[in-house]
N, C-alpha and C positions, 0 to 999 in steps of 0.2 A: 783582707777580705777573703781571698781564695784559701788561705791557710785555715781559717775558721770553717769555711765551707767543707774542705776536705776532712778536717778533724771531726766535724759533725757527721759527715757521711760515713766515715770509718766507725764512729761510735754507734750510729744507728744500725749499721751493718752487723757489728758485733752483737748488739743487743738482740737483733732479730734472729741471728743464728743461735745465740744462747737460749732465748725463749723457744725457738723452734725445736731445739733438742730437749730442753727441760720439760716443756709442757706437751710436746708432741710425742716422740717415741718413748719417752720415759713415763710421763703421767698418763697420757691418753692410751697409747698402744701397749705398753708393757703392763701397767698396773690396772688399766681400765678404771681410773679414778673418776672419770666424768665422760659424758657423751658430747660429741660435737657434730654439727651439721656438716654437710659436704663442703661448702665454701671454706669453712674454718679448717677442716682437715686438709684441704688443698693448700691453703696458706701455710699451715704447719709443715706440710710435706716440702714445699718450696724452701722454707727457711731451713729445714733439716738437711735438704739436699745441698744448699749453699754451705752448710757446716762441714760437709765432706766426711761425715762419720758413718760411712757405709749406708746401706739401705735401712728403711724403717724396719723391714722384716728381720734383717740380720741383727740390728740393734736391739729390738724388743726380744727376739729369740734368745740372744746371749744374756740379756738382762734378766729374763725369767729364770734361766738356768742358774745364773749368779745368785739370785735370791733363794732358789730352792735348795741349792747345795753350796752355800757360802763356806769358804775356807776349807774346801776339800779339793781333790784333784779335778773334780768336775766343774769347779768354779773357774771361769775363764780368767779372772784376775784375783787369784787366791792370795790373800794377805800373808799367808805363811811362807810365801816364796820371796818376800822381801819388798822393801820400799820401792826400789827401781822397777821391779817387775809389776807391782800393783799400778803404778802411775804411767809407765811407758812400755816396759818390757813385754807385757802381754800383747801389745799391738804388733810387735816385731816377730812373734813366734806363732807357730801353729798351736792350737789348744791341745791340752793333754788328751790322750785317747779316751780317758774316762768322761771327758766333756761330751764327746760325740755319743758315747754309749748312753749316758743319762739324758742328753738332749732329745734323743729319739723317743724317749718315754713320755715326754710332755706333748700335749696337744696344742699345736700352733695354728690350727685350721682357721681360727677366728681372724688371724692376721691377713691371710690371703683371701678371705671372704670379703674383706674391705676393698672396694675397687681402687681407692686411692693408693693403698699399700701395694696392691697387685700391679698397677701400672707403673708405679715408681720402681718396683723390683724389676719389671720387664725392661724399662727404658733408663734405668739409673745412670749407666755409664755414658750414654749419649747426652742426657740432660746435664749431668754434672760436668762433663767435659765442655759442653757448649758454654755453661756458666763460667767456667774457669778461664776459657780462652776469650770470652767476650768482655772480660773486665768487670763482670758483675761482682 
């Protein structure tokens, strides 16, 4: 009985994190594919925070740059740099200087205008650390 309970809990946790990243910072905040009310944005922020994939602001900011300048030095995960770099290596290195130069030209003010994004950015390390050490 406890094995099934733990497997179910892990599966639900994984699904919530995947959905939190997929429909949160990716579809909602990066692409603006849909609009969500504040309670839904808060739930997506919590799921995304549990995923540990940086802040919504950083995720959406990099993703917008990735789409604008795909497969160039400005792309944070440039496919021309190889399989390992695309999947893992880009998280282990600082982005190319061209990334920062191009990223400064995009308007990201809409992200920080959202109070959910603003407060997650401000308190991300406190909240994410508390979640990791509490066993959530």
